[in-house]
PyMOL commands that place a pseudoatom at each C-alpha (Angstrom):
pseudoatom trace, name=CA, resn=MET, resi=1, chain=A, elem=C, hetatm=0, pos=[0.000, 0.000, 0.000]
pseudoatom trace, name=CA, resn=THR, resi=2, chain=A, elem=C, hetatm=0, pos=[1.483, 3.360, -1.057]
pseudoatom trace, name=CA, resn=THR, resi=3, chain=A, elem=C, hetatm=0, pos=[0.925, 6.532, 0.982]
pseudoatom trace, name=CA, resn=GLN, resi=4, chain=A, elem=C, hetatm=0, pos=[1.141, 9.775, -0.945]
pseudoatom trace, name=CA, resn=ALA, resi=5, chain=A, elem=C, hetatm=0, pos=[2.757, 12.585, 1.048]
pseudoatom trace, name=CA, resn=THR, resi=6, chain=A, elem=C, hetatm=0, pos=[0.751, 15.798, 1.407]
pseudoatom trace, name=CA, resn=GLN, resi=7, chain=A, elem=C, hetatm=0, pos=[2.367, 18.593, -0.602]
pseudoatom trace, name=CA, resn=ILE, resi=8, chain=A, elem=C, hetatm=0, pos=[2.599, 22.017, 1.082]
pseudoatom trace, name=CA, resn=ASP, resi=9, chain=A, elem=C, hetatm=0, pos=[2.076, 24.998, -1.170]
pseudoatom trace, name=CA, resn=TRP, resi=10, chain=A, elem=C, hetatm=0, pos=[4.889, 27.184, 0.169]
pseudoatom trace, name=CA, resn=THR, resi=11, chain=A, elem=C, hetatm=0, pos=[4.072, 29.912, -2.332]
pseudoatom trace, name=CA, resn=ALA, resi=12, chain=A, elem=C, hetatm=0, pos=[0.546, 30.267, -0.867]
pseudoatom trace, name=CA, resn=VAL, resi=13, chain=A, elem=C, hetatm=0, pos=[1.958, 30.247, 2.660]
pseudoatom trace, name=CA, resn=ARG, resi=14, chain=A, elem=C, hetatm=0, pos=[4.395, 33.068, 1.882]
pseudoatom trace, name=CA, resn=ARG, resi=15, chain=A, elem=C, hetatm=0, pos=[1.612, 35.049, 0.193]
pseudoatom trace, name=CA, resn=LYS, resi=16, chain=A, elem=C, hetatm=0, pos=[-0.610, 34.720, 3.299]
pseudoatom trace, name=CA, resn=LEU, resi=17, chain=A, elem=C, hetatm=0, pos=[2.215, 35.838, 5.582]
pseudoatom trace, name=CA, resn=GLN, resi=18, chain=A, elem=C, hetatm=0, pos=[2.848, 38.879, 3.433]
pseudoatom trace, name=CA, resn=GLN, resi=19, chain=A, elem=C, hetatm=0, pos=[-0.843, 39.821, 3.534]
pseudoatom trace, name=CA, resn=ASN, resi=20, chain=A, elem=C, hetatm=0, pos=[-0.898, 39.529, 7.337]
pseudoatom trace, name=CA, resn=GLN, resi=21, chain=A, elem=C, hetatm=0, pos=[2.223, 41.649, 7.675]
pseudoatom trace, name=CA, resn=GLN, resi=22, chain=A, elem=C, hetatm=0, pos=[0.770, 44.329, 5.413]
pseudoatom trace, name=CA, resn=ALA, resi=23, chain=A, elem=C, hetatm=0, pos=[-2.483, 44.421, 7.434]
pseudoatom trace, name=CA, resn=LEU, resi=24, chain=A, elem=C, hetatm=0, pos=[-0.500, 44.739, 10.671]
pseudoatom trace, name=CA, resn=ALA, resi=25, chain=A, elem=C, hetatm=0, pos=[1.583, 47.564, 9.194]
pseudoatom trace, name=CA, resn=ARG, resi=26, chain=A, elem=C, hetatm=0, pos=[-1.585, 49.446, 8.149]
pseudoatom trace, name=CA, resn=THR, resi=27, chain=A, elem=C, hetatm=0, pos=[-2.972, 49.136, 11.690]
pseudoatom trace, name=CA, resn=ILE, resi=28, chain=A, elem=C, hetatm=0, pos=[0.235, 50.382, 13.320]
pseudoatom trace, name=CA, resn=SER, resi=29, chain=A, elem=C, hetatm=0, pos=[0.610, 53.285, 10.928]
pseudoatom trace, name=CA, resn=MET, resi=30, chain=A, elem=C, hetatm=0, pos=[-3.053, 54.367, 11.137]
pseudoatom trace, name=CA, resn=ASP, resi=31, chain=A, elem=C, hetatm=0, pos=[-3.646, 58.086, 10.756]
pseudoatom trace, name=CA, resn=PRO, resi=32, chain=A, elem=C, hetatm=0, pos=[-3.511, 59.684, 14.254]
pseudoatom trace, name=CA, resn=GLU, resi=33, chain=A, elem=C, hetatm=0, pos=[-6.621, 61.751, 13.448]
pseudoatom trace, name=CA, resn=ARG, resi=34, chain=A, elem=C, hetatm=0, pos=[-8.482, 58.555, 12.600]
pseudoatom trace, name=CA, resn=VAL, resi=35, chain=A, elem=C, hetatm=0, pos=[-7.378, 56.990, 15.883]
pseudoatom trace, name=CA, resn=GLU, resi=36, chain=A, elem=C, hetatm=0, pos=[-8.541, 60.070, 17.828]
pseudoatom trace, name=CA, resn=ALA, resi=37, chain=A, elem=C, hetatm=0, pos=[-11.888, 60.019, 16.022]
pseudoatom trace, name=CA, resn=LEU, resi=38, chain=A, elem=C, hetatm=0, pos=[-12.397, 56.373, 16.953]
pseudoatom trace, name=CA, resn=PHE, resi=39, chain=A, elem=C, hetatm=0, pos=[-11.636, 57.141, 20.605]
pseudoatom trace, name=CA, resn=ARG, resi=40, chain=A, elem=C, hetatm=0, pos=[-14.070, 60.088, 20.587]
pseudoatom trace, name=CA, resn=GLU, resi=41, chain=A, elem=C, hetatm=0, pos=[-16.788, 57.891, 19.127]
pseudoatom trace, name=CA, resn=ARG, resi=42, chain=A, elem=C, hetatm=0, pos=[-16.171, 55.224, 21.740]
pseudoatom trace, name=CA, resn=ALA, resi=43, chain=A, elem=C, hetatm=0, pos=[-16.220, 57.794, 24.564]
pseudoatom trace, name=CA, resn=GLN, resi=44, chain=A, elem=C, hetatm=0, pos=[-19.478, 59.279, 23.287]
pseudoatom trace, name=CA, resn=LYS, resi=45, chain=A, elem=C, hetatm=0, pos=[-21.159, 55.875, 23.281]
pseudoatom trace, name=CA, resn=LEU, resi=46, chain=A, elem=C, hetatm=0, pos=[-19.974, 55.167, 26.825]
pseudoatom trace, name=CA, resn=MET, resi=47, chain=A, elem=C, hetatm=0, pos=[-21.254, 58.547, 28.010]
pseudoatom trace, name=CA, resn=GLU, resi=48, chain=A, elem=C, hetatm=0, pos=[-24.667, 58.001, 26.411]
pseudoatom trace, name=CA, resn=ARG, resi=49, chain=A, elem=C, hetatm=0, pos=[-24.893, 54.577, 28.031]
pseudoatom trace, name=CA, resn=HIS, resi=50, chain=A, elem=C, hetatm=0, pos=[-24.046, 56.116, 31.421]
pseudoatom trace, name=CA, resn=LEU, resi=51, chain=A, elem=C, hetatm=0, pos=[-26.654, 58.875, 31.051]
pseudoatom trace, name=CA, resn=ASP, resi=52, chain=A, elem=C, hetatm=0, pos=[-29.324, 56.301, 30.243]
pseudoatom trace, name=CA, resn=ARG, resi=53, chain=A, elem=C, hetatm=0, pos=[-28.824, 54.629, 33.631]
pseudoatom trace, name=CA, resn=GLU, resi=54, chain=A, elem=C, hetatm=0, pos=[-30.933, 55.603, 36.625]
pseudoatom trace, name=CA, resn=PRO, resi=55, chain=A, elem=C, hetatm=0, pos=[-28.994, 58.051, 38.805]
pseudoatom trace, name=CA, resn=ASP, resi=56, chain=A, elem=C, hetatm=0, pos=[-27.693, 56.789, 42.129]
pseudoatom trace, name=CA, resn=VAL, resi=57, chain=A, elem=C, hetatm=0, pos=[-30.175, 57.185, 44.969]
pseudoatom trace, name=CA, resn=ALA, resi=58, chain=A, elem=C, hetatm=0, pos=[-28.989, 58.463, 48.322]
pseudoatom trace, name=CA, resn=ALA, resi=59, chain=A, elem=C, hetatm=0, pos=[-29.082, 55.634, 50.841]
pseudoatom trace, name=CA, resn=GLU, resi=60, chain=A, elem=C, hetatm=0, pos=[-27.540, 54.648, 54.134]
pseudoatom trace, name=CA, resn=THR, resi=61, chain=A, elem=C, hetatm=0, pos=[-27.062, 51.382, 55.967]
pseudoatom trace, name=CA, resn=VAL, resi=62, chain=A, elem=C, hetatm=0, pos=[-29.317, 51.226, 58.995]
pseudoatom trace, name=CA, resn=LEU, resi=63, chain=A, elem=C, hetatm=0, pos=[-29.996, 48.969, 61.950]
pseudoatom trace, name=CA, resn=VAL, resi=64, chain=A, elem=C, hetatm=0, pos=[-33.692, 48.101, 62.208]
pseudoatom trace, name=CA, resn=PHE, resi=65, chain=A, elem=C, hetatm=0, pos=[-35.093, 47.593, 65.708]
pseudoatom trace, name=CA, resn=ALA, resi=66, chain=A, elem=C, hetatm=0, pos=[-38.436, 47.586, 67.515]
pseudoatom trace, name=CA, resn=GLU, resi=67, chain=A, elem=C, hetatm=0, pos=[-39.827, 49.561, 70.418]
pseudoatom trace, name=CA, resn=GLY, resi=68, chain=A, elem=C, hetatm=0, pos=[-43.308, 48.424, 71.356]
pseudoatom trace, name=CA, resn=ARG, resi=69, chain=A, elem=C, hetatm=0, pos=[-45.324, 48.007, 68.145]
pseudoatom trace, name=CA, resn=GLU, resi=70, chain=A, elem=C, hetatm=0, pos=[-43.230, 50.531, 66.203]
pseudoatom trace, name=CA, resn=LYS, resi=71, chain=A, elem=C, hetatm=0, pos=[-40.265, 49.768, 63.945]
pseudoatom trace, name=CA, resn=TYR, resi=72, chain=A, elem=C, hetatm=0, pos=[-37.277, 52.102, 63.934]
pseudoatom trace, name=CA, resn=ALA, resi=73, chain=A, elem=C, hetatm=0, pos=[-34.065, 52.544, 61.975]
pseudoatom trace, name=CA, resn=ILE, resi=74, chain=A, elem=C, hetatm=0, pos=[-30.762, 54.176, 62.912]
pseudoatom trace, name=CA, resn=ASP, resi=75, chain=A, elem=C, hetatm=0, pos=[-27.595, 54.770, 60.911]
pseudoatom trace, name=CA, resn=VAL, resi=76, chain=A, elem=C, hetatm=0, pos=[-25.183, 51.919, 61.730]
pseudoatom trace, name=CA, resn=THR, resi=77, chain=A, elem=C, hetatm=0, pos=[-22.225, 54.312, 61.794]
pseudoatom trace, name=CA, resn=THR, resi=78, chain=A, elem=C, hetatm=0, pos=[-23.566, 55.707, 65.072]
pseudoatom trace, name=CA, resn=VAL, resi=79, chain=A, elem=C, hetatm=0, pos=[-23.900, 52.253, 66.676]
pseudoatom trace, name=CA, resn=ALA, resi=80, chain=A, elem=C, hetatm=0, pos=[-20.737, 50.966, 68.350]
pseudoatom trace, name=CA, resn=GLU, resi=81, chain=A, elem=C, hetatm=0, pos=[-22.192, 47.842, 69.979]
pseudoatom trace, name=CA, resn=VAL, resi=82, chain=A, elem=C, hetatm=0, pos=[-25.451, 45.940, 70.488]
pseudoatom trace, name=CA, resn=LEU, resi=83, chain=A, elem=C, hetatm=0, pos=[-25.737, 44.149, 73.835]
pseudoatom trace, name=CA, resn=PRO, resi=84, chain=A, elem=C, hetatm=0, pos=[-28.438, 42.467, 75.943]
pseudoatom trace, name=CA, resn=PHE, resi=85, chain=A, elem=C, hetatm=0, pos=[-29.832, 44.907, 78.504]
pseudoatom trace, name=CA, resn=LEU, resi=86, chain=A, elem=C, hetatm=0, pos=[-30.589, 43.833, 82.068]
pseudoatom trace, name=CA, resn=SER, resi=87, chain=A, elem=C, hetatm=0, pos=[-30.942, 46.952, 84.183]
pseudoatom trace, name=CA, resn=ALA, resi=88, chain=A, elem=C, hetatm=0, pos=[-29.370, 50.306, 85.022]
pseudoatom trace, name=CA, resn=THR, resi=89, chain=A, elem=C, hetatm=0, pos=[-28.520, 52.069, 88.252]
pseudoatom trace, name=CA, resn=PRO, resi=90, chain=A, elem=C, hetatm=0, pos=[-30.948, 55.007, 88.622]
pseudoatom trace, name=CA, resn=LEU, resi=91, chain=A, elem=C, hetatm=0, pos=[-29.597, 58.557, 88.778]
pseudoatom trace, name=CA, resn=PRO, resi=92, chain=A, elem=C, hetatm=0, pos=[-31.215, 60.966, 91.265]
pseudoatom trace, name=CA, resn=GLU, resi=93, chain=A, elem=C, hetatm=0, pos=[-32.930, 63.984, 89.691]
pseudoatom trace, name=CA, resn=ALA, resi=94, chain=A, elem=C, hetatm=0, pos=[-32.243, 62.751, 86.152]
pseudoatom trace, name=CA, resn=SER, resi=95, chain=A, elem=C, hetatm=0, pos=[-34.617, 63.428, 83.256]
pseudoatom trace, name=CA, resn=PRO, resi=96, chain=A, elem=C, hetatm=0, pos=[-37.534, 60.939, 83.025]
pseudoatom trace, name=CA, resn=GLU, resi=97, chain=A, elem=C, hetatm=0, pos=[-36.111, 59.311, 79.877]
pseudoatom trace, name=CA, resn=VAL, resi=98, chain=A, elem=C, hetatm=0, pos=[-32.767, 58.596, 81.583]
pseudoatom trace, name=CA, resn=LEU, resi=99, chain=A, elem=C, hetatm=0, pos=[-32.862, 55.056, 82.973]
pseudoatom trace, name=CA, resn=GLY, resi=100, chain=A, elem=C, hetatm=0, pos=[-29.543, 55.389, 84.766]
pseudoatom trace, name=CA, resn=LEU, resi=101, chain=A, elem=C, hetatm=0, pos=[-25.978, 54.156, 84.419]
pseudoatom trace, name=CA, resn=VAL, resi=102, chain=A, elem=C, hetatm=0, pos=[-24.482, 50.843, 83.333]
pseudoatom trace, name=CA, resn=ASN, resi=103, chain=A, elem=C, hetatm=0, pos=[-20.891, 49.728, 83.818]
pseudoatom trace, name=CA, resn=LEU, resi=104, chain=A, elem=C, hetatm=0, pos=[-19.617, 48.483, 80.467]
pseudoatom trace, name=CA, resn=ARG, resi=105, chain=A, elem=C, hetatm=0, pos=[-16.138, 47.009, 80.983]
pseudoatom trace, name=CA, resn=GLY, resi=106, chain=A, elem=C, hetatm=0, pos=[-15.183, 49.844, 83.315]
pseudoatom trace, name=CA, resn=GLU, resi=107, chain=A, elem=C, hetatm=0, pos=[-16.911, 52.550, 81.267]
pseudoatom trace, name=CA, resn=PHE, resi=108, chain=A, elem=C, hetatm=0, pos=[-20.012, 54.148, 82.816]
pseudoatom trace, name=CA, resn=LEU, resi=109, chain=A, elem=C, hetatm=0, pos=[-22.694, 54.796, 80.203]
pseudoatom trace, name=CA, resn=THR, resi=110, chain=A, elem=C, hetatm=0, pos=[-25.844, 56.862, 80.572]
pseudoatom trace, name=CA, resn=VAL, resi=111, chain=A, elem=C, hetatm=0, pos=[-28.801, 54.806, 79.304]
pseudoatom trace, name=CA, resn=ILE, resi=112, chain=A, elem=C, hetatm=0, pos=[-31.784, 56.470, 77.622]
pseudoatom trace, name=CA, resn=ASN, resi=113, chain=A, elem=C, hetatm=0, pos=[-35.225, 54.846, 77.374]
pseudoatom trace, name=CA, resn=LEU, resi=114, chain=A, elem=C, hetatm=0, pos=[-36.338, 55.421, 73.760]
pseudoatom trace, name=CA, resn=ALA, resi=115, chain=A, elem=C, hetatm=0, pos=[-40.036, 54.976, 74.581]
pseudoatom trace, name=CA, resn=ARG, resi=116, chain=A, elem=C, hetatm=0, pos=[-39.890, 57.753, 77.169]
pseudoatom trace, name=CA, resn=LEU, resi=117, chain=A, elem=C, hetatm=0, pos=[-37.755, 59.923, 74.917]
pseudoatom trace, name=CA, resn=LEU, resi=118, chain=A, elem=C, hetatm=0, pos=[-40.335, 59.796, 72.132]
pseudoatom trace, name=CA, resn=GLY, resi=119, chain=A, elem=C, hetatm=0, pos=[-43.311, 59.896, 74.492]
pseudoatom trace, name=CA, resn=THR, resi=120, chain=A, elem=C, hetatm=0, pos=[-44.911, 56.798, 72.947]
pseudoatom trace, name=CA, resn=GLN, resi=121, chain=A, elem=C, hetatm=0, pos=[-47.909, 55.132, 74.531]
pseudoatom trace, name=CA, resn=GLN, resi=122, chain=A, elem=C, hetatm=0, pos=[-46.226, 51.723, 74.488]
pseudoatom trace, name=CA, resn=GLU, resi=123, chain=A, elem=C, hetatm=0, pos=[-43.889, 52.645, 77.339]
pseudoatom trace, name=CA, resn=ASN, resi=124, chain=A, elem=C, hetatm=0, pos=[-41.927, 49.766, 78.851]
pseudoatom trace, name=CA, resn=ASP, resi=125, chain=A, elem=C, hetatm=0, pos=[-40.628, 49.226, 82.367]
pseudoatom trace, name=CA, resn=GLY, resi=126, chain=A, elem=C, hetatm=0, pos=[-37.033, 49.712, 81.271]
pseudoatom trace, name=CA, resn=ARG, resi=127, chain=A, elem=C, hetatm=0, pos=[-36.018, 46.095, 81.855]
pseudoatom trace, name=CA, resn=GLY, resi=128, chain=A, elem=C, hetatm=0, pos=[-34.783, 43.473, 79.400]
pseudoatom trace, name=CA, resn=GLY, resi=129, chain=A, elem=C, hetatm=0, pos=[-34.440, 44.200, 75.721]
pseudoatom trace, name=CA, resn=TYR, resi=130, chain=A, elem=C, hetatm=0, pos=[-31.226, 45.439, 74.143]
pseudoatom trace, name=CA, resn=LEU, resi=131, chain=A, elem=C, hetatm=0, pos=[-28.705, 48.203, 74.641]
pseudoatom trace, name=CA, resn=LEU, resi=132, chain=A, elem=C, hetatm=0, pos=[-27.555, 50.129, 71.583]
pseudoatom trace, name=CA, resn=VAL, resi=133, chain=A, elem=C, hetatm=0, pos=[-24.245, 51.762, 72.410]
pseudoatom trace, name=CA, resn=LEU, resi=134, chain=A, elem=C, hetatm=0, pos=[-24.216, 54.991, 70.396]
pseudoatom trace, name=CA, resn=ARG, resi=135, chain=A, elem=C, hetatm=0, pos=[-20.915, 56.684, 69.643]
pseudoatom trace, name=CA, resn=GLY, resi=136, chain=A, elem=C, hetatm=0, pos=[-20.168, 60.377, 69.971]
pseudoatom trace, name=CA, resn=ASP, resi=137, chain=A, elem=C, hetatm=0, pos=[-17.029, 62.415, 69.365]
pseudoatom trace, name=CA, resn=ASP, resi=138, chain=A, elem=C, hetatm=0, pos=[-15.534, 61.933, 72.836]
pseudoatom trace, name=CA, resn=ALA, resi=139, chain=A, elem=C, hetatm=0, pos=[-17.962, 59.660, 74.688]
pseudoatom trace, name=CA, resn=ARG, resi=140, chain=A, elem=C, hetatm=0, pos=[-20.702, 57.089, 74.223]
pseudoatom trace, name=CA, resn=LEU, resi=141, chain=A, elem=C, hetatm=0, pos=[-24.351, 56.776, 75.200]
pseudoatom trace, name=CA, resn=GLY, resi=142, chain=A, elem=C, hetatm=0, pos=[-26.685, 53.805, 75.741]
pseudoatom trace, name=CA, resn=LEU, resi=143, chain=A, elem=C, hetatm=0, pos=[-30.120, 53.527, 74.124]
pseudoatom trace, name=CA, resn=ARG, resi=144, chain=A, elem=C, hetatm=0, pos=[-32.477, 50.881, 75.499]
pseudoatom trace, name=CA, resn=VAL, resi=145, chain=A, elem=C, hetatm=0, pos=[-34.811, 49.236, 72.912]
pseudoatom trace, name=CA, resn=ASP, resi=146, chain=A, elem=C, hetatm=0, pos=[-37.145, 46.223, 72.908]
pseudoatom trace, name=CA, resn=ALA, resi=147, chain=A, elem=C, hetatm=0, pos=[-35.766, 44.145, 70.018]
pseudoatom trace, name=CA, resn=VAL, resi=148, chain=A, elem=C, hetatm=0, pos=[-33.081, 44.246, 67.336]
pseudoatom trace, name=CA, resn=GLU, resi=149, chain=A, elem=C, hetatm=0, pos=[-34.031, 42.843, 63.940]
pseudoatom trace, name=CA, resn=ARG, resi=150, chain=A, elem=C, hetatm=0, pos=[-31.593, 43.300, 61.046]
pseudoatom trace, name=CA, resn=ILE, resi=151, chain=A, elem=C, hetatm=0, pos=[-29.277, 45.534, 59.048]
pseudoatom trace, name=CA, resn=ARG, resi=152, chain=A, elem=C, hetatm=0, pos=[-30.420, 46.859, 55.670]
pseudoatom trace, name=CA, resn=SER, resi=153, chain=A, elem=C, hetatm=0, pos=[-29.924, 49.641, 53.128]
pseudoatom trace, name=CA, resn=LEU, resi=154, chain=A, elem=C, hetatm=0, pos=[-32.519, 52.407, 53.306]
pseudoatom trace, name=CA, resn=ARG, resi=155, chain=A, elem=C, hetatm=0, pos=[-33.300, 55.063, 50.692]
pseudoatom trace, name=CA, resn=LEU, resi=156, chain=A, elem=C, hetatm=0, pos=[-33.291, 58.586, 52.064]
pseudoatom trace, name=CA, resn=ASP, resi=157, chain=A, elem=C, hetatm=0, pos=[-35.132, 60.318, 49.231]
pseudoatom trace, name=CA, resn=ASN, resi=158, chain=A, elem=C, hetatm=0, pos=[-38.574, 58.987, 50.153]
pseudoatom trace, name=CA, resn=LEU, resi=159, chain=A, elem=C, hetatm=0, pos=[-38.753, 59.846, 53.863]
pseudoatom trace, name=CA, resn=SER, resi=160, chain=A, elem=C, hetatm=0, pos=[-41.968, 61.570, 54.873]
pseudoatom trace, name=CA, resn=PRO, resi=161, chain=A, elem=C, hetatm=0, pos=[-42.257, 63.942, 57.855]
pseudoatom trace, name=CA, resn=PRO, resi=162, chain=A, elem=C, hetatm=0, pos=[-43.235, 62.276, 61.147]
pseudoatom trace, name=CA, resn=PRO, resi=163, chain=A, elem=C, hetatm=0, pos=[-46.805, 62.698, 62.395]
pseudoatom trace, name=CA, resn=ARG, resi=164, chain=A, elem=C, hetatm=0, pos=[-47.468, 65.865, 64.371]
pseudoatom trace, name=CA, resn=GLY, resi=165, chain=A, elem=C, hetatm=0, pos=[-46.123, 65.470, 67.895]
pseudoatom trace, name=CA, resn=ALA, resi=166, chain=A, elem=C, hetatm=0, pos=[-44.192, 62.285, 67.115]
pseudoatom trace, name=CA, resn=ASP, resi=167, chain=A, elem=C, hetatm=0, pos=[-40.841, 64.067, 67.204]
pseudoatom trace, name=CA, resn=ARG, resi=168, chain=A, elem=C, hetatm=0, pos=[-41.250, 65.321, 70.738]
pseudoatom trace, name=CA, resn=ALA, resi=169, chain=A, elem=C, hetatm=0, pos=[-38.594, 67.920, 71.471]
pseudoatom trace, name=CA, resn=MET, resi=170, chain=A, elem=C, hetatm=0, pos=[-35.713, 67.138, 73.792]
pseudoatom trace, name=CA, resn=GLY, resi=171, chain=A, elem=C, hetatm=0, pos=[-35.209, 69.986, 76.219]
pseudoatom trace, name=CA, resn=ASP, resi=172, chain=A, elem=C, hetatm=0, pos=[-33.644, 72.538, 73.894]
pseudoatom trace, name=CA, resn=GLY, resi=173, chain=A, elem=C, hetatm=0, pos=[-36.008, 71.665, 71.022]
pseudoatom trace, name=CA, resn=ALA, resi=174, chain=A, elem=C, hetatm=0, pos=[-33.700, 69.338, 69.082]
pseudoatom trace, name=CA, resn=GLY, resi=175, chain=A, elem=C, hetatm=0, pos=[-35.825, 66.719, 67.280]
pseudoatom trace, name=CA, resn=CYS, resi=176, chain=A, elem=C, hetatm=0, pos=[-34.452, 63.212, 67.061]
pseudoatom trace, name=CA, resn=ILE, resi=177, chain=A, elem=C, hetatm=0, pos=[-36.601, 61.865, 64.189]
pseudoatom trace, name=CA, resn=LYS, resi=178, chain=A, elem=C, hetatm=0, pos=[-35.423, 62.277, 60.581]
pseudoatom trace, name=CA, resn=GLY, resi=179, chain=A, elem=C, hetatm=0, pos=[-38.647, 61.024, 59.037]
pseudoatom trace, name=CA, resn=VAL, resi=180, chain=A, elem=C, hetatm=0, pos=[-40.670, 57.922, 58.197]
pseudoatom trace, name=CA, resn=SER, resi=181, chain=A, elem=C, hetatm=0, pos=[-39.714, 55.483, 55.442]
pseudoatom trace, name=CA, resn=ALA, resi=182, chain=A, elem=C, hetatm=0, pos=[-42.601, 54.887, 53.065]
pseudoatom trace, name=CA, resn=ASP, resi=183, chain=A, elem=C, hetatm=0, pos=[-41.769, 51.297, 52.117]
pseudoatom trace, name=CA, resn=GLU, resi=184, chain=A, elem=C, hetatm=0, pos=[-41.844, 49.743, 55.602]
pseudoatom trace, name=CA, resn=ALA, resi=185, chain=A, elem=C, hetatm=0, pos=[-43.127, 52.616, 57.757]
pseudoatom trace, name=CA, resn=LEU, resi=186, chain=A, elem=C, hetatm=0, pos=[-39.798, 52.705, 59.565]
pseudoatom trace, name=CA, resn=ILE, resi=187, chain=A, elem=C, hetatm=0, pos=[-39.295, 55.651, 61.889]
pseudoatom trace, name=CA, resn=VAL, resi=188, chain=A, elem=C, hetatm=0, pos=[-35.766, 56.855, 61.169]
pseudoatom trace, name=CA, resn=ILE, resi=189, chain=A, elem=C, hetatm=0, pos=[-34.134, 58.373, 64.238]
pseudoatom trace, name=CA, resn=ASP, resi=190, chain=A, elem=C, hetatm=0, pos=[-31.041, 60.559, 64.327]
pseudoatom trace, name=CA, resn=GLY, resi=191, chain=A, elem=C, hetatm=0, pos=[-28.539, 58.877, 66.619]
pseudoatom trace, name=CA, resn=ARG, resi=192, chain=A, elem=C, hetatm=0, pos=[-26.049, 61.719, 66.373]
pseudoatom trace, name=CA, resn=THR, resi=193, chain=A, elem=C, hetatm=0, pos=[-28.646, 64.224, 67.581]
pseudoatom trace, name=CA, resn=ILE, resi=194, chain=A, elem=C, hetatm=0, pos=[-29.449, 62.078, 70.620]
pseudoatom trace, name=CA, resn=VAL, resi=195, chain=A, elem=C, hetatm=0, pos=[-25.788, 61.594, 71.512]
pseudoatom trace, name=CA, resn=SER, resi=196, chain=A, elem=C, hetatm=0, pos=[-24.932, 65.244, 70.982]
pseudoatom trace, name=CA, resn=HIS, resi=197, chain=A, elem=C, hetatm=0, pos=[-27.856, 66.407, 73.122]
pseudoatom trace, name=CA, resn=TYR, resi=198, chain=A, elem=C, hetatm=0, pos=[-27.191, 64.220, 76.149]
pseudoatom trace, name=CA, resn=LEU, resi=199, chain=A, elem=C, hetatm=0, pos=[-23.429, 64.496, 76.078]
pseudoatom trace, name=CA, resn=ASN, resi=200, chain=A, elem=C, hetatm=0, pos=[-23.259, 68.262, 75.512]
pseudoatom trace, name=CA, resn=THR, resi=201, chain=A, elem=C, hetatm=0, pos=[-26.129, 69.612, 77.590]
pseudoatom trace, name=CA, resn=GLY, resi=202, chain=A, elem=C, hetatm=0, pos=[-25.552, 67.628, 80.758]
pseudoatom trace, name=CA, resn=ASP, resi=203, chain=A, elem=C, hetatm=0, pos=[-29.097, 66.235, 80.865]
pseudoatom trace, name=CA, resn=SER, resi=204, chain=A, elem=C, hetatm=0, pos=[-27.630, 62.876, 81.844]
for i in range(1, 204): cmd.bond("trace and resi %d" % i, "trace and resi %d" % (i + 1))
show_as sticks, trace
zoom trace
């Protein structure tokens, strides 16, 4: 049995190589104006695609918690710790919303009862629940709440004003409610306002 060797057409191979080299040379030596025009066209398409997208919506990451039948949210950047709450040592002549002091690893924290602070009807006895340790510039403050649920992202562009009287003033008139979220009826409270008020005015 005779096997016929496959003949390679070296002339065709050389011709193909020459064509590839010529195409590469044309690409490298492309007119600079043409290159710039291509880049401008590409940039324009990218810009149009970007403009077609929905603009970013202002949002913040919040901790969702409960006090009585109401659901609340607070910016997580103001929350240093979340701990079980047992009780606090009462302070004589303190404001009604001040539950007292707790010793947290050698640090004495003033604890505020959120229900009393907001003047809600579902006031608790100040026992059990959780302690949100809120951070300030130079000190920290405790906020007693009933239950802690989850962390989520919350849009800030659809907050509605709180009902009349819901943002009961704190002494000097500083409100602690930012607004109410429409999607879950979350009452968004301002942790920084609470901390600033009790640490700077001496109400604790």
